[in-house]
C-alpha positions in Angstrom: 45.6 -96.3 28.5 46.2 -93.7 26.7 44.5 -90.1 27.9 46.4 -87.5 26.3 43.8 -84.5 27.1 46.6 -81.9 27.5 48.1 -83.0 23.6 48.2 -79.2 21.6 49.3 -80.7 18.1 49.2 -78.9 14.8 46.2 -80.7 14.4 43.0 -78.9 16.8 41.0 -79.2 13.7 40.5 -82.6 14.5 39.3 -82.2 18.1 35.5 -82.0 17.1 36.1 -85.6 15.0 38.0 -87.4 17.8 35.8 -86.9 20.7 34.4 -90.2 19.8 30.6 -89.4 20.8 29.7 -93.1 22.1 25.9 -92.1 22.6 25.8 -92.4 18.4 27.4 -95.9 18.4 24.5 -97.2 20.4 22.4 -96.6 17.7 22.3 -100.4 15.9 21.8 -98.5 12.5 24.5 -96.1 12.7 27.0 -99.4 14.2 26.2 -101.2 11.4 27.2 -99.2 9.0 30.3 -98.0 10.4 31.5 -101.6 10.6 31.0 -102.6 7.1 31.9 -99.1 6.1 35.2 -99.4 8.4 35.9 -102.9 7.5 35.9 -102.1 3.9 37.8 -99.7 3.9 40.7 -101.7 6.1 40.7 -104.7 3.9 41.3 -102.1 0.3 44.3 -101.6 2.4 45.3 -104.7 4.1 45.2 -106.6 0.5 48.4 -104.9 -0.2 49.9 -106.9 2.3 48.0 -110.1 1.1 45.9 -110.3 3.8 42.1 -108.8 5.4 40.0 -109.2 8.1 36.3 -110.3 9.0 35.7 -109.0 11.9 36.8 -106.0 12.9 36.9 -105.7 16.7 38.0 -109.5 16.8 40.4 -109.4 14.1 42.4 -106.1 15.9 42.3 -108.1 19.3 46.1 -109.2 18.7 47.3 -106.0 17.5 49.3 -107.7 14.4 46.8 -106.6 11.7 46.4 -103.2 13.4 50.5 -102.7 13.1 50.6 -104.0 9.5 47.4 -101.8 8.6 49.5 -98.8 9.9 52.5 -99.6 8.0 50.7 -100.0 4.7 49.0 -97.0 5.4 52.0 -94.9 6.5 54.6 -96.5 4.2 56.8 -96.5 7.7 58.1 -99.7 9.4 56.8 -99.7 13.3 58.6 -102.1 15.9 58.8 -105.5 15.6 55.6 -107.1 17.3 55.5 -109.9 19.8 54.3 -113.3 18.9 53.1 -114.8 21.6 49.7 -115.3 22.4 49.4 -114.1 26.2 47.2 -110.7 26.6 50.0 -109.1 27.7 51.7 -109.8 24.3 48.7 -108.3 22.8 48.3 -105.8 24.7 52.0 -104.6 23.7 51.2 -104.6 20.3 48.3 -102.8 20.6 50.3 -99.8 22.6 52.8 -99.9 20.1 50.3 -99.0 17.6 48.6 -96.7 19.5 52.2 -95.2 20.4 52.4 -94.7 16.3 49.3 -93.1 16.0 49.9 -90.5 18.9 53.2 -89.9 17.0 51.5 -88.8 14.3 50.0 -85.8 15.8 46.7 -87.7 16.6 44.9 -86.8 20.1 43.5 -89.9 21.2 41.1 -89.5 23.5 39.6 -92.4 26.4 41.5 -95.4 23.9 43.0 -97.6 25.8 44.8 -101.1 24.7 42.9 -103.2 27.3 39.6 -102.1 25.3 40.9 -103.3 21.6 42.2 -106.4 23.4 39.1 -106.9 25.1 37.0 -106.6 21.9 35.3 -103.2 23.0 33.2 -102.6 19.6 33.0 -98.7 20.4 36.3 -98.1 21.1 37.4 -100.2 18.4 35.7 -98.4 16.1 36.4 -95.3 17.3 40.3 -95.9 16.9 39.3 -97.2 13.1 37.7 -93.6 12.8 41.0 -91.9 13.8 43.0 -93.6 11.6 40.5 -92.5 8.3 41.0 -89.1 10.0 44.6 -89.1 10.2 45.4 -90.7 6.9 42.7 -90.4 4.7 41.0 -87.3 5.7 43.9 -85.1 7.4 45.7 -84.0 3.8 42.6 -83.3 2.0 43.1 -79.6 0.9 40.9 -77.7 -1.4 41.1 -73.5 -1.8 43.0 -72.9 1.8 40.3 -75.4 4.1 41.8 -78.9 4.7 40.3 -81.9 6.2 36.6 -82.5 6.8 35.9 -79.0 5.6 38.4 -79.3 2.4 36.6 -82.4 1.5 33.0 -81.3 1.7 34.0 -78.3 -0.2 35.5 -80.6 -3.1 32.0 -82.4 -3.2 30.7 -79.1 -3.4 32.7 -78.0 -6.4 32.5 -81.2 -8.1 28.7 -81.2 -7.8 27.7 -77.6 -8.6 26.9 -78.0 -12.3 24.3 -81.1 -11.2 21.2 -78.8 -10.5 19.3 -81.7 -8.6 22.3 -82.3 -6.1 23.3 -79.8 -3.0 26.1 -81.2 -0.8 25.5 -79.8 2.5 26.9 -82.2 5.0 28.1 -86.4 5.2 24.7 -87.8 5.8 21.3 -86.5 4.3 22.6 -84.5 1.2 23.8 -88.4 -0.1 20.4 -90.4 0.6 19.2 -89.9 -2.8 22.6 -91.3 -4.1 22.7 -88.8 -7.0 25.6 -87.1 -5.5 27.7 -90.4 -5.4 26.8 -90.5 -9.0 27.3 -86.9 -9.5 31.3 -87.3 -8.3 31.4 -90.3 -11.1 30.0 -88.5 -13.8 32.1 -85.6 -13.1 35.5 -87.1 -13.5 34.0 -90.5 -15.8 31.0 -89.5 -17.8 31.1 -92.7 -19.7 30.7 -94.9 -16.4 27.2 -93.3 -15.9 24.2 -92.0 -17.9 23.1 -89.0 -15.4 20.2 -87.8 -17.6 18.5 -91.3 -16.7 18.4 -90.9 -13.1 15.8 -89.9 -11.1 16.0 -88.0 -7.8 13.1 -90.2 -6.2 14.7 -93.5 -7.3 17.3 -93.3 -4.4 18.0 -97.4 -4.5 18.8 -97.2 -7.8 21.2 -94.4 -7.7 23.1 -96.1 -4.9 23.3 -99.2 -6.2 24.7 -98.0 -9.6 27.0 -95.9 -8.0 28.3 -98.4 -5.6 28.8 -100.8 -8.2 30.3 -98.9 -10.7 32.8 -97.4 -8.0 33.7 -100.9 -7.3 34.0 -102.0 -10.7 35.7 -99.2 -12.9 37.6 -96.9 -9.9 38.6 -99.7 -7.5 36.8 -98.1 -4.4 35.2 -101.2 -2.7 31.4 -101.3 -1.4 31.6 -100.1 1.8 27.9 -99.0 2.3 24.7 -100.8 1.7 21.9 -98.7 0.0 19.5 -100.5 1.6 21.4 -99.5 5.1 21.3 -95.5 3.8 17.4 -95.4 2.6 15.9 -97.0 5.8 18.3 -94.4 7.9 16.7 -91.2 9.0 20.2 -90.1 9.1 23.0 -92.1 7.7 26.5 -92.3 9.9 28.3 -89.6 9.0 31.6 -90.9 9.5 30.6 -94.0 6.9 29.7 -91.4 4.4 32.9 -89.4 5.0 35.2 -92.8 4.5 33.5 -93.8 1.7 33.4 -90.2 -0.4 37.2 -89.8 0.9 38.0 -92.9 -1.4 36.0 -90.7 -4.2 38.4 -88.0 -4.0 41.8 -90.2 -3.3 40.7 -92.2 -6.5 40.1 -88.7 -8.7 43.4 -87.0 -7.1 45.3 -87.9 -10.7 42.2 -86.5 -12.3 42.7 -83.3 -10.2 46.2 -83.0 -11.3 45.2 -82.9 -15.2 42.8 -80.7 -13.9 45.5 -78.0 -12.7 47.6 -78.4 -15.5 45.1 -77.9 -17.9 44.3 -74.8 -15.8 48.0 -73.6 -16.0 47.5 -74.0 -19.3 44.4 -72.0 -20.1 46.0 -69.0 -17.7 49.0 -69.0 -19.9 46.9 -69.0 -23.3 44.2 -66.1 -21.6 47.2 -63.9 -21.3 48.9 -64.4 -24.5 44.9 -63.9 -26.0 44.2 -60.8 -24.0 47.7 -59.3 -25.6 46.9 -59.9 -29.2 43.5 -58.2 -28.4 45.3 -55.3 -27.0 47.4 -55.0 -29.9 44.1 -55.9 -32.1 42.3 -53.0 -30.2 45.9 -50.4 -30.7 45.8 -50.8 -34.4 41.8 -50.6 -35.1 42.1 -47.5 -32.7 45.1 -45.7 -34.6 43.6 -46.6 -38.1 40.4 -45.2 -36.8 41.9 -42.0 -35.1 44.3 -41.4 -38.3 41.8 -41.4 -40.8 39.3 -38.9 -38.4 42.6 -36.6 -38.5 42.7 -36.9 -42.6 38.9 -36.1 -42.9 39.1 -33.0 -40.8 42.4 -31.6 -41.8 41.0 -30.4 -45.4 37.9 -29.2 -43.6 39.7 -26.9 -41.3 41.7 -25.5 -44.2 39.0 -24.4 -46.5 38.5 -20.7 -46.5 35.7 -20.2 -48.8 34.0 -17.3 -47.5 30.0 -17.4 -47.2 27.9 -14.0 -48.4 25.7 -14.3 -44.9 26.4 -13.7 -41.9 24.0 -16.7 -41.1 26.2 -18.8 -43.2 29.0 -17.7 -41.6 27.9 -17.9 -38.1 26.8 -21.5 -38.6 30.8 -22.6 -40.0 31.4 -20.9 -36.8 28.5 -23.4 -34.6 30.0 -25.8 -36.9 33.6 -25.5 -35.8 32.2 -25.2 -32.1 30.6 -28.0 -32.3 34.0 -29.8 -33.4 35.9 -28.5 -30.3 32.8 -29.5 -27.9 31.3 -32.2 -29.8 34.0 -34.0 -32.1 37.5 -33.2 -30.8 37.0 -34.3 -27.2 36.1 -37.6 -27.8 39.5 -38.1 -30.2 41.1 -36.6 -27.4 40.3 -39.2 -24.9 40.9 -41.9 -28.1 44.3 -40.5 -28.7 45.1 -40.8 -24.7 43.4 -43.9 -24.5 45.5 -45.4 -27.1 48.9 -44.2 -25.3 48.0 -45.9 -22.4 47.1 -48.9 -24.1 50.5 -48.8 -25.8 52.0 -48.6 -22.6 50.2 -51.5 -20.7 50.4 -53.8 -23.8 54.1 -53.2 -23.6 54.5 -53.7 -19.5 52.2 -57.0 -20.2 54.5 -58.1 -22.7 57.5 -57.5 -20.8 56.5 -59.3 -17.2 54.9 -62.1 -19.1 58.4 -62.5 -21.2 57.0 -61.7 -24.6 58.6 -59.6 -27.3 58.0 -55.8 -27.4 55.4 -54.7 -29.7 55.7 -52.9 -32.7 52.9 -51.7 -34.5 52.2 -51.6 -38.5 54.4 -48.6 -40.7 52.7 -45.3 -39.8 51.0 -46.0 -37.0 53.3 -45.2 -34.1 52.2 -43.0 -31.0 54.7 -40.5 -32.6 53.1 -40.7 -36.1 50.1 -40.0 -34.0 51.4 -37.2 -32.5 52.7 -35.5 -35.5 49.1 -36.4 -36.9 47.5 -34.4 -34.4 49.9 -31.5 -33.9 48.8 -30.7 -38.2 45.4 -30.9 -36.9 46.2 -28.5 -34.3 47.8 -26.2 -36.7 45.0 -26.5 -39.0 42.5 -25.7 -36.3 44.1 -22.7 -35.1 44.1 -20.8 -38.7 40.6 -21.8 -39.3 39.4 -20.3 -36.2 41.3 -17.0 -37.0 40.0 -16.4 -40.2 36.5 -17.1 -39.4 36.7 -14.4 -36.7 38.0 -12.0 -39.3 35.0 -13.2 -41.8 32.2 -12.8 -39.1 33.5 -9.3 -38.2 33.6 -8.1 -41.8 30.2 -9.6 -42.4 28.6 -7.9 -38.9 29.3 -4.7 -40.5 27.2 -5.4 -43.4 24.8 -7.2 -42.2 24.1 -4.4 -39.5 23.9 -2.3 -42.0 21.3 -4.3 -44.0 19.1 -4.8 -41.1 19.3 -1.0 -40.0 18.3 -0.1 -43.7 15.3 -2.9 -43.5 14.3 -1.9 -39.7 14.2 2.2 -41.0 12.5 0.8 -44.3 9.7 -1.4 -42.6 8.7 1.5 -39.9 8.4 3.9 -42.6 6.7 1.3 -44.8 4.4 0.6 -41.8 3.5 4.6 -40.9 2.7 5.5 -44.8 0.6 2.4 -45.2 -3.2 3.2 -45.6 -1.8 7.0 -45.6 -2.8 7.9 -49.3 -6.3 6.1 -49.2 -6.5 8.4 -46.0 -5.3 11.7 -47.8 -7.9 10.7 -50.3 -11.1 10.8 -48.2 -14.0 12.7 -48.8 -15.6 12.4 -45.3 -15.2 16.4 -44.9 -18.3 16.5 -47.5 -21.0 14.5 -44.5 -19.5 15.8 -41.6 -20.4 18.2 -38.8 -18.9 21.2 -37.5 -17.2 19.1 -34.6 -16.0 16.8 -37.4 -14.8 18.8 -39.5 -12.8 20.7 -36.3 -11.6 17.1 -35.3 -10.4 16.7 -39.2 -8.6 19.9 -39.0 -6.8 18.8 -35.7 -6.3 15.6 -36.8 -4.9 16.9 -40.2 -2.3 19.7 -38.5 -1.4 16.4 -36.2 -0.3 14.4 -39.8 1.4 17.6 -41.4 3.4 17.8 -38.0 4.0 13.6 -38.1 4.7 13.8 -41.7 7.6 16.3 -41.5 9.2 14.5 -38.4 9.6 11.6 -40.5 11.6 13.4 -43.4 14.7 12.5 -41.5 14.2 8.8 -41.2 13.3 8.6 -45.5 16.9 11.0 -45.5 18.7 8.2 -43.1 17.1 5.2 -45.7 18.7 7.1 -48.5 22.1 7.7 -46.6 22.2 3.7 -45.3 21.1 2.4 -49.2 24.0 4.7 -50.5 26.9 3.5 -48.1 25.8 0.0 -48.7 26.4 0.4 -52.4 29.4 1.7 -51.5 30.8 -1.2 -49.5 29.5 -3.7 -52.7 26.6 -5.4 -50.4 25.8 -8.3 -52.4 22.1 -7.7 -52.1 22.6 -3.7 -53.4 19.9 -4.2 -56.4 17.1 -5.5 -54.3 18.2 -2.5 -51.6 18.1 0.3 -54.6 14.9 -0.7 -55.4 13.2 -0.7 -51.9 14.6 2.8 -51.7 13.2 4.3 -54.5 9.7 3.3 -53.6 10.0 4.6 -50.5 10.9 8.5 -52.4 8.8 8.4 -54.8 5.9 7.7 -52.4 7.0 10.5 -49.7 6.6 12.8 -53.0 3.4 11.7 -53.2 2.1 11.6 -49.7 3.7 15.7 -49.5 0.8 16.7 -52.7 -2.1 14.6 -51.4 -1.7 16.6 -47.4 -1.8 19.9 -49.0 -4.9 19.4 -51.1 -7.1 18.0 -48.4 -6.0 21.2 -45.5 -7.6 23.5 -48.4 -10.8 21.6 -48.3 -11.2 20.9 -44.9 -11.4 24.6 -43.9 -13.6 25.6 -46.7 -16.2 23.0 -45.0 -15.3 24.6 -41.9 -16.6 28.1 -42.6 -19.8 26.8 -44.5 -20.6 24.4 -41.6 -20.1 27.1 -38.3 -23.5 29.4 -39.2 -25.7 26.0 -38.9 -24.4 24.7 -35.9 -24.7 28.2 -33.8 -28.4 27.6 -34.9 -28.3 23.9 -34.2 -26.6 24.7 -30.6 -29.5 27.6 -29.6 -32.3 25.3 -30.9 -30.7 22.3 -28.3 -30.4 24.6 -25.5 -34.2 25.4 -25.6 -35.4 22.0 -26.5 -33.6 20.4 -23.8 -35.3 21.8 -20.7 -39.0 22.2 -22.6 -38.8 18.6 -23.2 -37.7 17.8 -19.8 -40.6 19.6 -18.6 -42.9 17.3 -21.0 -41.7 14.1 -20.1 -41.9 15.3 -16.6 -45.5 16.2 -16.8 -46.3 13.2 -18.2 -44.8 11.0 -15.7 -46.7 13.0 -13.2 -49.7 12.7 -14.9 -49.3 8.9 -15.6 -48.0 8.3 -12.2 -49.8 5.7 -10.1 -50.4 7.8 -6.7 -51.1 4.9 -3.4 -52.7 7.2 -0.6 -54.1 6.4 2.6 -56.1 9.0 4.0 -58.5 11.8 2.8 -55.7 14.5 3.5 -53.1 13.0 1.1 -55.5 12.5 -2.0 -56.7 16.6 -0.9 -53.1 17.4 -1.3 -52.9 15.5 -4.7 -55.9 17.2 -6.1 -54.6 21.0 -5.3 -51.1 20.4 -7.2 -52.7 19.0 -10.5 -54.6 22.1 -10.6 -51.5 24.8 -10.3 -49.9 22.6 -13.1 -53.3 22.9 -15.4 -52.6 27.0 -15.1 -49.1 26.8 -16.8 -50.1 24.8 -19.5 -50.6 28.2 -21.8 -47.0 29.5 -21.4 -45.4 26.2 -21.9 -47.4 26.2 -25.8 -45.5 29.4 -26.5 -42.3 28.3 -25.9 -42.8 24.9 -28.4 -43.9 27.2 -30.8 -40.3 29.3 -30.5 -38.4 26.1 -30.9 -40.4 25.1 -33.8 -39.5 28.3 -35.4 -35.5 27.8 -35.2 -35.6 24.5 -36.3 -37.5 26.3 -39.7 -34.7 28.8 -40.1 -31.7 26.2 -39.8 -34.0 24.1 -43.0 -33.9 27.2 -44.9 -30.3 28.1 -44.9 -29.6 24.3 -45.9 -31.7 24.7 -48.7 -30.4 27.9 -50.0 -26.6 26.7 -50.1 -27.2 23.7 -51.0 -25.6 22.3 -47.7 -25.1 18.1 -47.5 -26.0 17.2 -44.1 -24.5 14.5 -42.7 -26.8 14.0 -39.7 -28.9 15.2 -37.3 -28.5 18.1 -34.8 -24.8 17.1 -32.9 -26.3 19.2 -29.4 -29.5 16.9 -29.3 -31.4 14.2 -30.0 -34.4 15.9 -29.7 -36.6 16.7 -32.9 -39.5 18.7 -33.6 -41.6 15.8 -34.4 -40.6 14.6 -30.9 -42.0 17.8 -29.3 -44.9 17.8 -31.2 -46.0 14.2 -30.1 -45.3 15.0 -26.3 -46.7 17.9 -26.6 -50.2 16.3 -27.7 -49.5 13.4 -25.2 -49.8 15.9 -21.9 -53.1 17.6 -23.4 -54.5 13.8 -23.2 -53.4 13.2 -20.1 -54.5 16.0 -18.2 -58.3 15.1 -18.3 -57.5 11.2 -17.4 -55.7 12.6 -14.2 -59.0 14.8 -13.3 -60.9 11.9 -13.2 -58.5 9.4 -11.4 -58.4 11.8 -8.4 -62.2 12.5 -8.3 -62.4 8.4 -7.9 -59.6 7.9 -5.6 -61.0 10.6 -3.1 -64.4 8.5 -3.1 -62.4 5.5 -1.7 -60.7 7.3 1.3 -63.6 8.4 2.2 -64.7 4.4 2.5 -61.2 3.4 4.3 -61.9 5.9 7.4 -65.3 4.6 8.0 -63.9 1.1 8.3 -61.2 2.4 10.5 -63.3 3.7 13.0 -65.4 0.9 12.9 -63.0 -1.4 13.9 -61.3 0.8 16.0 -64.4 1.2 18.2 -64.6 -2.6 18.8 -61.2 -3.2 19.4 -60.3 -0.6 22.1 -63.2 -2.5 24.1 -61.8 -6.4 23.6 -57.7 -5.1 24.0 -58.1 -4.6 27.6 -60.8 -6.6 28.4 -58.6 -9.5 27.9 -55.7 -8.1 29.7 -57.9 -7.8 32.7 -59.2 -11.0 32.2 -55.4 -12.2 31.9 -54.7 -10.5 35.4 -57.1 -11.8 37.3 -56.4 -15.6 36.2 -52.9 -14.5 37.6 -54.3 -13.2 41.1 -56.6 -16.7 41.3 -54.0 -19.0 40.7 -51.7 -17.0 43.3 -54.4 -16.3 46.1 -55.4 -19.0 48.5 -58.5 -18.6 48.9 -60.9 -21.8 50.1 -60.3 -25.2 49.4 -58.5 -26.7 45.9 -62.3 -27.5 45.2 -63.9 -24.0 45.4 -61.0 -22.6 43.5 -61.5 -25.0 40.5 -65.6 -24.4 40.5 -64.4 -20.4 40.7 -62.1 -20.9 37.6 -64.5 -23.2 35.3 -67.5 -20.6 36.3 -64.5 -18.1 35.1 -63.7 -20.5 31.8 -67.4 -20.2 30.8 -67.7 -16.5 31.0 -64.7 -15.9 28.9 -66.0 -18.6 26.4 -69.3 -16.5 26.1 -67.0 -13.5 25.1 -66.6 -15.6 21.6 -69.0 -13.8 19.4 -67.5 -10.2 20.0 -64.2 -11.7 18.7 -65.7 -13.3 15.5 -67.6 -9.6 14.8 -64.1 -8.1 15.3 -62.5 -10.6 12.5 -65.3 -9.6 10.3 -64.5 -6.4 10.6 -60.7 -6.9 10.3 -61.2 -9.0 7.0 -63.3 -5.8 5.4 -60.2 -3.8 6.4 -57.5 -6.6 4.5 -60.0 -6.4 1.6 -59.4 -2.5 1.3 -55.8 -2.7 1.7 -56.0 -0.7 4.8 -52.4 -1.2 6.5 -52.5 1.8 9.7 -55.3 2.5 11.5 -54.4 6.0 13.8 -57.7 5.5 16.1 -56.6 2.7 18.0 -53.1 0.6 19.0 -54.3 -2.8 18.5 -54.2 -5.0 15.0 -56.4 -7.9 15.3 -53.3 -10.4 15.4 -52.7 -9.0 18.6 -56.4 -9.3 19.8 -56.0 -13.1 18.5 -52.6 -13.8 20.6 -54.3 -12.5 23.4 -57.6 -14.6 23.2 -55.5 -17.5 22.5 -53.2 -17.0 25.8 -56.4 -16.1 27.6 -57.9 -19.4 26.8 -54.6 -21.2 27.2 -54.2 -19.7 30.5 -57.2 -20.7 32.1 -57.0 -24.2 30.8 -53.9 -24.4 32.4 -54.6 -23.0 35.2 -58.0 -25.3 35.8 -55.5 -27.9 35.1 -53.0 -27.0 37.5 -55.6 -27.5 40.1 -57.0 -30.5 39.3 -53.2 -32.2 39.5 -52.8 -30.3 43.1 -56.2 -32.3 43.9 -54.7 -35.4 42.6 -51.5 -35.0 44.3 -53.1 -33.6 47.5 -55.0 -37.2 47.2 -52.7 -39.4 46.5 -49.8 -38.3 48.9 -52.1 -37.5 51.9 -50.8 -34.1 51.7 -53.5 -31.8 54.0 -55.0 -28.7 52.6 -52.8 -26.9 54.9 -49.8 -28.5 53.7 -50.5 -27.2 50.1 -51.1 -23.8 51.3 -47.6 -23.6 52.8 -46.3 -24.9 49.7 -47.9 -22.3 48.0 -47.0 -19.7 50.2 -43.1 -20.8 49.8 -43.3 -20.7 46.3 -45.1 -17.3 46.0 -42.7 -15.6 48.1 -39.4 -16.9 46.1 -41.5 -16.3 42.5 -40.2 -12.8 42.6 -40.9 -12.0 39.1 -44.4 -13.5 39.6 -44.5 -15.2 36.4 -45.8 -18.6 38.2 -42.2 -20.1 37.9 -38.7 -20.0 40.0 -35.8 -20.1 38.1 -33.0 -22.1 39.7 -31.2 -19.7 41.9 -34.7 -19.0 43.3 -35.6 -22.8 43.8 -32.2 -23.2 45.9 -33.1 -20.2 48.1 -36.3 -22.0 48.8 -35.2 -25.2 49.9 -32.3 -23.9 51.7 -34.9 -21.7 53.5 -37.4 -24.7 54.3 -34.2 -26.9 55.9 -32.5 -28.2 53.4 -29.0 -28.6 53.5 -27.9 -28.6 49.6 -24.2 -29.2 48.5 -23.4 -28.9 44.5 -24.1 -32.9 43.8 -27.2 -33.2 46.2 -28.8 -29.5 44.3 -28.2 -31.1 40.9 -29.6 -34.5 42.1 -32.9 -32.4 42.8 -32.9 -30.0 39.9 -33.0 -33.1 37.6 -36.0 -34.5 39.5 -37.6 -31.3 39.0 -36.4 -30.1 35.9 -35.9 -33.3 33.4 -35.8 -31.3 30.2 -33.0 -29.1 31.9 -34.7 -25.9 30.8 -33.3 -24.1 34.2 -37.1 -23.3 35.1 -39.4 -24.9 38.2 -42.6 -25.0 37.8 -45.2 -25.0 40.8 -46.6 -28.7 40.1 -43.1 -29.6 39.9 -42.3 -27.9 43.0 -45.8 -29.5 45.0 -44.3 -33.1 43.2 -41.2 -32.5 44.7 -42.2 -31.4 48.0 -44.6 -34.0 48.7 -42.7 -36.7 47.8 -40.3 -35.6 50.1 -42.9 -35.4 52.9 -45.4 -38.4 52.0 -44.9 -42.0 52.4 -45.2 -43.6 48.6 -45.0 -46.9 46.7 -41.7 -48.1 45.9 -41.0 -51.3 43.4 -39.6 -52.9 45.9 -43.2 -52.8 47.9 -44.9 -53.9 44.4 -42.1 -57.1 44.4 -43.2 -58.2 47.8 -46.7 -58.1 47.3 -46.8 -60.1 44.1 -44.5 -62.5 46.0 -47.6 -62.7 48.0 -49.6 -63.8 45.8 -47.4 -66.2 44.5 -47.1 -68.1 47.2 -43.3 -67.2 47.7 -42.3 -68.0 44.5 -39.9 -65.9 42.2 -42.6 -66.4 39.4 -46.5 -65.9 39.1 -49.1 -67.9 37.1 -51.9 -66.4 35.2 -54.3 -68.3 36.9 -52.8 -66.7 40.2 -53.0 -63.3 39.0 -57.1 -63.8 37.7 -57.8 -65.4 41.3 -56.2 -62.3 43.3 -56.9 -59.5 41.1 -59.6 -57.7 39.3 -60.5 -59.0 35.8 -58.9 -55.5 33.5 -56.0 -55.6 36.0 -54.8 -59.0 35.7 -55.1 -59.0 31.8 -53.1 -56.0 31.9 -50.3 -57.8 34.0 -50.5 -60.9 31.6 -49.9 -58.5 28.4 -47.0 -56.9 29.7 -45.0 -59.5 32.0 -42.3 -61.3 30.4 -41.7 -65.1 31.0 -39.7 -65.9 34.0 -36.1 -67.8 32.9 -35.2 -68.9 36.1 -34.0 -72.4 37.0 -37.2 -73.3 38.7 -39.5 -72.1 35.8 -42.3 -74.2 34.8 -44.6 -73.7 31.6 -46.3 -70.5 31.8 -44.3 -68.9 34.4 -44.4 -64.9 34.4 -41.5 -62.7 36.0 -43.0 -60.1 38.4 -39.8 -59.0 39.4 -38.8 -57.2 36.4 -42.6 -55.6 36.0 -42.3 -54.3 38.9 -39.2 -52.2 38.8 -40.5 -51.5 35.2 -43.7 -49.5 37.1 -41.4 -47.3 38.3 -39.1 -46.5 35.3 -36.2 -48.4 36.6 -36.1 -51.0 33.5 -38.3 -51.2 29.8 -41.7 -52.4 30.7 
């Protein structure tokens, strides 16, 4: 037996295939596929020696056909076989075959001659697979991969154009049969109509491929379509063996493809070279044509008349240097690179050197380029000189235009302004202003003399330099000079007219000023008098109305003197009118110093005379009204000064009753109710006071110096009195309820009240939190922060920070008395229910008064326990709800 675990040959890539997986051979389907495939493969070679096998494990037992198979597939002679029929002869022959296999670098693992002689099917199939790997698959090489990987890569390359074929392995990738058909169609497309094949018909695909391969390619039918389709995963070794036959059948075709690839490569090189030659010729022609067109443009020296046109030429030249020439420089450089690259490729591929067309050599292009740069340099120098020449002319022309435009803008409207006769209707102040304005204009006119002279000088220089637009410059200069002379004459004429008018108006202005000085204060006096006489006065006392009457009498005494001043002011106005009429002065407006006129003075004077008696009547009526208001004040004050102290005294007495502890609670309650009755009997006096207050409000009286009490004070005090007595009675009633419910004695209540009163330092009937804490400590409580917070949540649930006497009694009585609890009530219900967890309505009606039984039935929830019966009620949740431990 051969065991070559230590063998380290050159075929390590076959180690995975050589490790025969005996477990796989236990699958009957795979074993069947291998038997058929390996038998057909062996017969395809044994036929060359004129023999074949029928049963693979039986026909190789004597070793003779095994040695013959190895001689056929290797082309070598093996040692002479033993012809005897004994077992030892058979073992010898098989060992010779195994020795030959091992000599070819194949590692045989656990395959011995005795097992082959004994007809061990697994060992025989494993040996044949090893032979197939070595002599049919090992030498396959595709793109630096060999053996199984090379064969798989060859299949993937050949089937790549077929979209419905995806070869990833040698088992399930071949189940649909399209892979076999694609290999045949790729090399012999005339044998299979591939377009009619369907992926969902593997039986037809497989049989088509197997039949065509056997008939036309001399590849025996090594697999059955039924076996492949019915097997979840076809045997990999059977498929590899069969596919390797395809590879060897098409190996001749592969050589033809290699030769075609070599020819294509040579032709591609030649085509690339020819394309480079064409590109060079075209690029050279285009570049020379561009140079031919550009040189005449650069040699053009025709000057332009304007700076703008020459600047455009310079901008075009800059575009040429920045935009047009750089790409051509790149083209020229690329042309030289392409030429050198082409010559190098031709030399490396043993082709003759490239000779461009006449005039398109690299040297020809360099010469043309040199001519271009020469023309370019001269053109740039000419452009700069022309621009410098035109720059001077343009500067002078622009300077002329600017100065002319400034002068024309300044003179615009000046002639119309100087020809105006606005002084004929102007006032004296307007005339003086016009004179000052005219003097300023004369100064401005003199200042512009230099600009006019500069404009004329620039125009003369432009004429001397032969400026192309000199006619328009001269015409404009002449218009400016003519206008300047006209402005001088008009300025002198206007100055004389303004001075004459000024002297005439000064006299009138003095009279206007005197009128304004006297009319203004008199007008203000009349306006103030009218305002005072019409002023709506508001008074609240007799003294205030008497003061207003006295002031009015003093005003009436000043009226005669005021009338004299009025007549004097009107005399000044009459004098002005006389002067205007005598000298025919064209008055453009009214008095510039005032807007007051004689008509307005007379109208206001008449109004003052009318308002004086009206004011007399208003003062008399207001005096009578104030006398009535004073009577109402005294009437209200007399009552309020009695009721206010009475309410305050009652409030203090109620406070003392609620704090003091005289007699029993019932005695205190009786006393308070009698006190309440006496207070209610006082209500008619309050109502009478409300009536007096209504009269005061209707008379719009807002203050009363005879009393400090307002109706609002009385109302609030009365309401507080009623509320206090009612609240105090309620507190006593609650104390009685608490005493009776908790079983507290009168002595305990007195002690609680004494303790509360002692710590109610402000005597307000409430204790703050600190006072309450001190009180609890004084009666023996040992309080921590948490315990005190718990107690405060009981006595002050609204978190107001105060403790009322009623809350104090409730807490102290709860602490000292034995009270019912939810558990006690629950236990009582359980007794009525006969110790059940629920109670029935009949049981409640039998044991409780009807109204209380109905109350319980209406509020008890249905009982839902496991022992519930129809009509069962839950008395437990009802009991906890009574004490606020759950919702009722």
